[in-house]
LOBA-706275 format. One record per residue: residue number from 0; residue in one letter; x, y, z of N, C-alpha, C in turn. Coordinates in Angstrom, 1 decimal. Layout:
<recs>
REC   pos   code     n_xx     n_yy     n_zz    ca_xx    ca_yy    ca_zz     c_xx     c_yy     c_zz
REC   NUM      a        X        Y        Z        X        Y        Z        X        Y        Z
...
</recs>
This chain:
<recs>
REC   pos   code     n_xx     n_yy     n_zz    ca_xx    ca_yy    ca_zz     c_xx     c_yy     c_zz
REC     0      m    172.6     -1.9    152.8    173.4     -1.9    151.5    174.6     -1.1    151.8
REC     1      c    175.8     -1.6    151.5    177.1     -1.0    151.7    177.6     -0.6    150.3
REC     2      q    178.1      0.6    150.1    178.6      1.0    148.8    179.9      1.8    149.1
REC     3      r    180.9      1.5    148.2    182.2      2.2    148.3    182.0      3.6    147.8
REC     4      i    182.8      4.5    148.4    182.9      5.9    147.9    184.3      6.0    147.2
REC     5      i    184.2      6.5    146.0    185.5      6.7    145.2    185.6      8.1    144.6
REC     6      a    186.8      8.6    144.5    187.0      9.9    143.8    186.8      9.7    142.3
REC     7      a    186.2     10.6    141.7    186.0     10.6    140.2    186.2     12.0    139.7
REC     8      s    186.3     12.1    138.3    186.5     13.4    137.7    185.3     14.3    137.9
REC     9      d    184.1     13.7    138.2    183.0     14.5    138.5    182.6     14.6    140.0
REC    10      s    183.7     14.9    140.8    183.6     14.8    142.2    183.6     16.2    142.9
REC    11      t    183.0     16.3    144.1    183.1     17.6    144.8    183.2     17.3    146.3
REC    12      i    184.3     17.6    146.9    184.4     17.8    148.4    185.1     19.2    148.5
REC    13      a    184.4     20.1    149.1    185.0     21.5    149.2    184.8     22.1    150.6
REC    14      v    185.7     23.0    150.9    185.6     23.8    152.1    185.6     25.2    151.7
REC    15      e    184.7     25.9    152.2    184.5     27.3    151.9    184.8     28.2    153.1
REC    16      v    185.7     29.1    152.9    186.1     30.1    153.9    185.8     31.5    153.5
REC    17      f    185.6     32.4    154.4    185.2     33.8    154.1    186.3     34.8    154.5
REC    18      e    186.5     35.8    153.8    187.4     36.9    154.2    187.0     37.5    155.5
REC    19      a    187.9     37.9    156.3    187.6     38.5    157.6    187.6     40.0    157.3
REC    20      g    186.9     40.7    158.2    186.9     42.2    158.2    185.5     42.7    157.9
REC    21      l    185.3     43.9    158.3    184.0     44.5    158.1    183.6     44.7    156.6
REC    22      l    182.4     44.3    156.3    181.9     44.4    154.9    182.6     43.5    153.9
REC    23      r    183.4     42.5    154.4    184.0     41.6    153.5    183.0     40.4    153.2
REC    24      k    182.8     40.1    152.0    181.8     39.1    151.7    182.4     38.0    150.7
REC    25      r    183.6     38.2    150.3    184.2     37.3    149.3    184.5     36.0    150.0
REC    26      k    184.3     34.9    149.3    184.6     33.6    149.8    185.7     32.9    149.0
REC    27      l    186.3     32.0    149.6    187.4     31.2    149.0    187.1     29.8    149.1
REC    28      i    187.1     29.0    148.0    186.7     27.6    148.1    188.0     26.8    147.8
REC    29      l    188.2     25.8    148.7    189.3     24.8    148.6    188.7     23.5    148.2
REC    30      f    189.2     22.8    147.2    188.7     21.5    146.8    189.7     20.4    147.1
REC    31      f    189.1     19.2    147.3    189.9     18.0    147.6    189.6     17.0    146.5
REC    32      d    190.7     16.5    145.9    190.5     15.6    144.7    190.7     14.1    145.0
REC    33      d    191.2     13.8    146.2    191.5     12.4    146.5    190.7     12.0    147.8
REC    34      f    189.8     11.0    147.7    189.1     10.6    148.8    188.5      9.2    148.6
REC    35      s    188.0      8.6    149.6    187.4      7.3    149.5    186.6      7.1    150.8
REC    36      g    185.8      6.0    150.8    185.0      5.7    152.0    183.9      4.7    151.7
REC    37      e    182.9      4.7    152.6    181.8      3.8    152.5    180.5      4.5    152.9
REC    38      l    179.5      4.1    152.3    178.1      4.5    152.7    177.3      3.3    153.0
REC    39      f    176.8      3.2    154.2    175.9      2.2    154.6    174.5      2.8    154.6
REC    40      h    173.7      2.4    153.7    172.4      3.0    153.5    171.3      2.0    153.6
REC    41      s    170.3      2.3    154.4    169.1      1.5    154.5    167.9      2.3    154.0
REC    42      p    167.4      2.0    152.8    166.3      2.8    152.3    165.0      2.7    153.1
REC    43      e    164.8      1.5    153.8    163.7      1.3    154.7    163.8      2.1    156.0
REC    44      c    165.0      2.3    156.5    165.3      3.0    157.7    166.4      4.0    157.5
REC    45      p    166.2      5.0    156.7    167.4      5.9    156.3    168.1      6.5    157.6
REC    46      g    167.4      6.6    158.7    168.0      7.2    159.9    169.1      6.3    160.4
REC    47      q    169.1      5.0    160.0    170.2      4.1    160.4    171.4      4.1    159.5
REC    48      s    171.3      4.9    158.5    172.4      5.0    157.5    173.7      5.6    158.2
REC    49      r    174.8      5.2    157.6    176.1      5.7    158.2    177.0      6.1    157.0
REC    50      l    177.9      7.0    157.2    178.8      7.5    156.2    180.2      7.6    156.8
REC    51      a    181.2      7.1    156.1    182.6      7.2    156.5    183.4      7.7    155.3
REC    52      l    184.2      8.7    155.5    185.0      9.3    154.5    186.5      9.5    154.9
REC    53      k    187.4      9.2    154.0    188.8      9.5    154.2    189.2     10.4    153.0
REC    54      v    189.7     11.6    153.4    190.1     12.6    152.4    191.6     12.8    152.5
REC    55      d    192.3     12.8    151.4    193.7     13.0    151.4    194.0     14.5    151.5
REC    56      a    194.5     15.0    152.6    194.7     16.4    152.9    195.7     17.0    151.9
REC    57      r    196.6     16.1    151.3    197.6     16.6    150.3    197.0     16.9    149.0
REC    58      s    195.7     16.5    148.8    195.0     16.8    147.5    194.3     18.1    147.5
REC    59      v    194.4     19.0    148.5    193.7     20.2    148.6    194.2     21.2    147.5
REC    60      e    193.3     22.0    146.9    193.7     22.9    145.8    192.8     24.1    145.8
REC    61      c    193.4     25.3    145.7    192.6     26.5    145.5    192.4     26.7    144.0
REC    62      r    191.2     26.9    143.6    190.9     27.0    142.1    190.2     28.4    141.8
REC    63      e    190.3     29.3    142.7    189.6     30.6    142.6    190.0     31.3    141.3
REC    64      p    189.2     31.4    140.3    189.6     32.0    139.1    189.9     33.5    139.1
REC    65      s    189.4     34.2    140.2    189.6     35.7    140.3    191.0     36.0    140.8
REC    66      l    191.7     34.9    141.3    193.1     35.1    141.9    194.1     34.7    140.8
REC    67      s    195.3     35.3    140.9    196.4     35.0    140.0    196.8     33.5    140.3
REC    68      k    197.5     32.9    139.4    198.0     31.6    139.5    199.0     31.5    140.8
REC    69      a    199.8     32.5    140.9    200.8     32.6    142.0    200.0     32.6    143.4
REC    70      k    199.0     33.4    143.4    198.2     33.6    144.7    197.4     32.2    145.0
REC    71      r    196.9     31.6    143.9    196.2     30.3    144.1    197.2     29.3    144.7
REC    72      q    198.4     29.3    144.1    199.4     28.3    144.6    199.8     28.6    146.0
REC    73      a    200.0     29.9    146.3    200.3     30.3    147.7    199.3     29.8    148.7
REC    74      i    198.0     30.0    148.3    196.9     29.5    149.2    196.9     28.0    149.3
REC    75      t    197.1     27.3    148.2    197.1     25.9    148.2    198.3     25.4    149.1
REC    76      t    199.4     26.0    149.0    200.6     25.6    149.8    200.3     25.8    151.3
REC    77      y    199.8     27.0    151.6    199.5     27.3    153.0    198.5     26.3    153.5
REC    78      a    197.4     26.0    152.8    196.3     25.1    153.3    196.9     23.7    153.5
REC    79      r    197.7     23.2    152.5    198.2     21.9    152.6    199.3     21.8    153.7
REC    80      d    200.3     22.7    153.7    201.5     22.5    154.5    201.3     23.1    155.9
REC    81      v    200.6     24.2    156.0    200.5     24.8    157.4    199.1     24.5    158.0
REC    82      a    198.0     24.9    157.4    196.7     24.8    158.0    196.4     23.3    158.3
REC    83      l    196.6     22.4    157.3    196.2     21.0    157.4    197.4     20.1    157.9
REC    84      a    198.6     20.7    157.8    199.8     19.9    158.2    199.8     18.5    157.5
REC    85      a    199.6     18.5    156.2    199.3     17.2    155.5    200.6     16.3    155.5
REC    86      g    201.8     16.9    155.6    202.9     16.1    155.7    202.9     15.2    156.9
REC    87      q    202.5     15.7    158.1    202.4     14.9    159.3    201.0     14.2    159.5
REC    88      h    200.0     14.8    158.9    198.6     14.2    159.1    197.9     14.2    157.7
REC    89      p    198.3     13.2    156.9    197.8     13.2    155.5    196.3     12.9    155.4
REC    90      d    195.7     12.3    156.4    194.3     11.9    156.3    193.3     12.8    157.1
REC    91      i    192.3     13.2    156.4    191.1     13.9    157.1    190.1     12.8    157.1
REC    92      l    189.5     12.5    158.3    188.6     11.4    158.5    187.2     11.9    159.0
REC    93      f    186.2     11.4    158.5    184.8     11.6    159.0    184.1     10.3    159.2
REC    94      q    183.5     10.1    160.3    182.7      8.9    160.6    181.4      9.4    161.3
REC    95      s    180.3      9.1    160.6    179.0      9.5    161.2    178.7      8.6    162.4
REC    96      t    178.0      9.1    163.4    177.7      8.4    164.6    176.2      8.2    164.8
REC    97      h    175.4      9.2    164.2    174.0      9.1    164.4    173.3     10.0    163.4
REC    98      m    172.2      9.6    162.9    171.4     10.4    162.0    170.0     10.5    162.5
REC    99      k    169.4     11.7    162.5    168.0     11.9    162.9    167.3     12.6    161.8
REC   100      e    166.1     12.1    161.5    165.3     12.7    160.5    164.8     14.1    160.9
REC   101      k    164.8     15.1    160.0    164.2     16.4    160.3    162.7     16.3    160.0
REC   102      p    161.9     17.2    160.6    160.5     17.2    160.3    160.1     17.4    158.9
REC   103      l    160.7     18.2    158.1    160.3     18.5    156.8    161.1     17.7    155.7
REC   104      r    162.4     17.7    155.8    163.2     17.0    154.8    164.6     16.8    155.3
REC   105      g    165.1     15.7    155.0    166.5     15.4    155.3    166.8     15.0    156.7
REC   106      f    168.1     15.0    157.1    168.5     14.5    158.3    169.5     15.5    159.0
REC   107      v    169.7     15.3    160.3    170.8     15.9    161.0    171.8     14.8    161.2
REC   108      m    173.0     14.9    160.8    174.0     13.8    160.9    175.0     14.3    161.9
REC   109      n    175.2     13.5    162.9    176.3     13.8    163.9    177.4     12.8    163.6
REC   110      g    178.7     13.3    163.8    179.8     12.4    163.5    181.1     13.0    164.2
REC   111      q    182.2     12.3    163.9    183.5     12.7    164.3    184.3     13.1    163.2
REC   112      l    184.9     14.3    163.2    185.8     14.8    162.1    187.2     14.9    162.7
REC   113      t    188.2     14.3    162.0    189.6     14.3    162.4    190.4     15.0    161.4
REC   114      v    191.0     16.1    161.8    191.9     16.9    161.0    193.1     17.2    161.8
REC   115      r    194.3     17.1    161.2    195.6     17.3    161.9    195.7     16.5    163.1
REC   116      g    195.1     15.3    163.2    195.2     14.4    164.3    194.2     14.9    165.4
REC   117      v    193.5     15.9    165.2    192.5     16.4    166.2    191.1     16.0    165.8
REC   118      t    190.4     15.3    166.8    189.1     14.8    166.5    188.1     15.6    167.3
REC   119      r    187.1     16.1    166.6    186.0     16.9    167.2    184.7     16.4    166.6
REC   120      p    183.6     16.6    167.5    182.3     16.3    167.0    181.8     17.3    165.9
REC   121      v    181.1     16.9    165.0    180.6     17.8    164.0    179.1     17.4    163.7
REC   122      r    178.3     18.4    163.3    176.9     18.2    163.0    176.7     18.7    161.6
REC   123      a    176.1     17.9    160.7    175.9     18.2    159.3    174.4     18.1    159.0
REC   124      n    174.0     18.9    158.0    172.7     18.7    157.4    172.9     17.7    156.2
REC   125      l    172.0     16.8    156.1    172.2     15.7    155.1    170.9     15.5    154.4
REC   126      d    170.9     15.3    153.1    169.7     15.0    152.4    170.1     13.7    151.5
REC   127      i    169.3     12.7    151.6    169.5     11.5    150.8    168.3     11.5    149.8
REC   128      g    168.6     11.7    148.6    167.6     11.7    147.5    167.0     10.3    147.3
REC   129      p    165.9     10.3    146.6    165.2      9.0    146.3    166.1      8.3    145.2
REC   130      m    166.0      7.0    145.3    166.7      6.1    144.3    166.2      6.4    142.9
REC   131      k    167.1      6.7    142.0    166.8      6.9    140.6    167.8      6.1    139.8
REC   132      q    167.3      5.1    139.0    168.2      4.3    138.2    169.3      3.7    139.0
REC   133      h    168.9      3.2    140.1    169.8      2.5    141.1    170.9      3.4    141.6
REC   134      r    170.6      4.7    141.7    171.6      5.7    142.2    170.9      6.5    143.3
REC   135      v    171.6      6.9    144.3    171.1      7.7    145.4    172.0      9.0    145.5
REC   136      q    171.4     10.1    145.6    172.1     11.4    145.8    172.2     11.7    147.3
REC   137      i    173.4     12.0    147.7    173.7     12.4    149.1    174.3     13.8    149.1
REC   138      d    173.7     14.7    149.8    174.1     16.1    149.8    174.3     16.5    151.3
REC   139      a    175.5     16.9    151.7    175.8     17.2    153.1    176.5     18.5    153.2
REC   140      d    176.3     19.3    154.2    177.1     20.5    154.5    177.2     20.6    156.0
REC   141      a    178.3     21.2    156.5    178.5     21.4    157.9    179.3     22.6    158.1
REC   142      s    179.1     23.3    159.2    179.8     24.5    159.6    180.8     24.1    160.7
REC   143      i    182.1     24.5    160.6    183.1     24.2    161.6    183.8     25.5    161.9
REC   144      r    184.5     25.4    163.1    185.4     26.5    163.5    186.8     26.0    163.4
REC   145      l    187.6     26.7    162.6    188.9     26.3    162.3    189.8     26.0    163.6
REC   146      n    189.7     26.9    164.5    190.5     26.7    165.7    190.1     25.5    166.6
REC   147      d    188.9     25.0    166.4    188.5     23.8    167.1    189.3     22.6    166.6
REC   148      l    189.8     22.7    165.4    190.6     21.6    164.8    192.1     21.9    164.8
REC   149      g    192.5     23.0    165.6    193.9     23.3    165.7    194.4     24.1    164.5
REC   150      i    193.5     24.6    163.7    193.9     25.4    162.5    193.8     26.9    162.8
REC   151      e    195.0     27.6    162.6    195.0     29.0    162.7    194.7     29.6    161.4
REC   152      a    193.6     30.4    161.3    193.2     31.1    160.1    194.3     32.0    159.7
REC   153      p    194.7     32.0    158.4    195.7     32.9    157.9    195.4     34.4    158.1
REC   154      s    196.4     35.2    158.4    196.1     36.6    158.5    196.9     37.4    157.4
REC   155      a    196.5     38.6    157.2    197.1     39.4    156.1    198.6     39.5    156.2
REC   156      w    199.2     39.4    157.3    200.6     39.6    157.5    201.4     38.4    156.9
REC   157      l    200.7     37.3    156.6    201.4     36.2    155.9    201.4     36.4    154.4
REC   158      g    200.8     37.4    154.0    200.7     37.7    152.5    199.5     37.0    151.9
REC   159      l    198.7     36.4    152.8    197.5     35.7    152.3    196.3     36.5    152.7
REC   160      t    195.2     36.1    152.1    193.9     36.7    152.5    193.6     36.3    154.0
REC   161      r    193.2     37.3    154.7    192.8     37.1    156.1    191.4     36.5    156.1
REC   162      v    191.2     35.4    156.8    189.9     34.7    156.7    189.3     34.5    158.1
REC   163      r    188.0     34.4    158.2    187.3     34.2    159.4    187.6     32.8    160.0
REC   164      n    187.3     32.6    161.2    187.5     31.3    161.9    186.5     30.3    161.5
REC   165      e    185.4     30.7    160.9    184.3     29.7    160.5    184.6     29.3    159.1
REC   166      a    184.2     28.0    158.8    184.3     27.5    157.4    183.1     26.6    157.2
REC   167      m    182.7     26.4    155.9    181.6     25.5    155.5    182.2     24.3    154.7
REC   168      i    181.8     23.1    155.1    182.2     21.9    154.3    181.0     21.5    153.5
REC   169      h    181.3     21.3    152.2    180.2     20.8    151.2    180.6     19.5    150.6
REC   170      v    179.7     18.6    150.6    180.0     17.2    150.0    178.7     16.9    149.2
REC   171      l    178.9     16.4    148.0    177.8     15.9    147.2    178.2     14.5    146.7
REC   172      l    177.4     13.5    147.1    177.7     12.1    146.7    176.6     11.5    145.8
REC   173      w    177.0     10.7    144.9    176.1      9.9    144.1    176.5      8.5    144.2
REC   174      t    175.6      7.6    144.5    175.9      6.2    144.4    175.7      5.7    143.0
REC   175      d    176.4      4.7    142.5    176.1      4.2    141.2    175.6      2.7    141.3
REC   176      s    175.0      2.2    140.2    174.4      0.9    140.2    175.4     -0.2    140.4
REC   177      g    176.7      0.1    140.3    177.8     -0.9    140.5    178.2     -1.0    141.9
REC   178      g    177.5     -0.3    142.8    177.8     -0.4    144.2    178.9      0.6    144.7
REC   179      h    179.2      1.5    143.8    180.2      2.6    144.2    179.5      3.9    144.4
REC   180      v    180.1      4.8    145.1    179.6      6.1    145.3    180.6      7.0    144.6
REC   181      t    180.1      7.9    143.7    180.9      8.9    143.1    180.4     10.3    143.5
REC   182      l    181.2     11.3    143.4    180.9     12.6    143.8    180.8     13.5    142.6
REC   183      p    179.7     14.3    142.4    179.6     15.2    141.3    180.6     16.3    141.1
REC   184      a    180.6     16.9    140.0    181.7     17.8    139.5    181.9     19.0    140.2
REC   185      t    183.2     19.4    140.2    183.6     20.7    140.7    183.4     21.7    139.5
REC   186      q    183.4     22.9    139.8    183.1     23.9    138.7    184.3     24.7    138.4
</recs>
């Protein structure tokens, strides 16, 4: 079964980065609002399922409520124009290559992630929920190193929050009975 992935108002594709430095635990979440793709899902053989996503890097936005509007805008601009180089590389692409069932629950999904024209292998944890009312829930997360994708983490001297080299990608997908995949809400 092949289903389209579409952006919707109840969608979430997010990247979580953490402040650098000793005893720093604050995280910063960047959301992406424009994306599309396809899910190839085999309920009888879920390990043969495949996922392809195309995310518009220009749609990145910092929505951290504890920051001022000016600081959120500065982070959004830095993420879009410098870190992601969205003007030259507007598409972030993910294509799964292999899924393997875990012993207890879910899958390990291997794939290729392309950011800024740089393609690297990535491994994600994936859970495909049972079919309910002709809908399937897909929940995935992966850890990446920013410098592996040619992204230099901002430092305090740029006037931005200094962040660690590691980031977490979170994606939550819902298929609908009309053959489309929608992604649940950001908060």
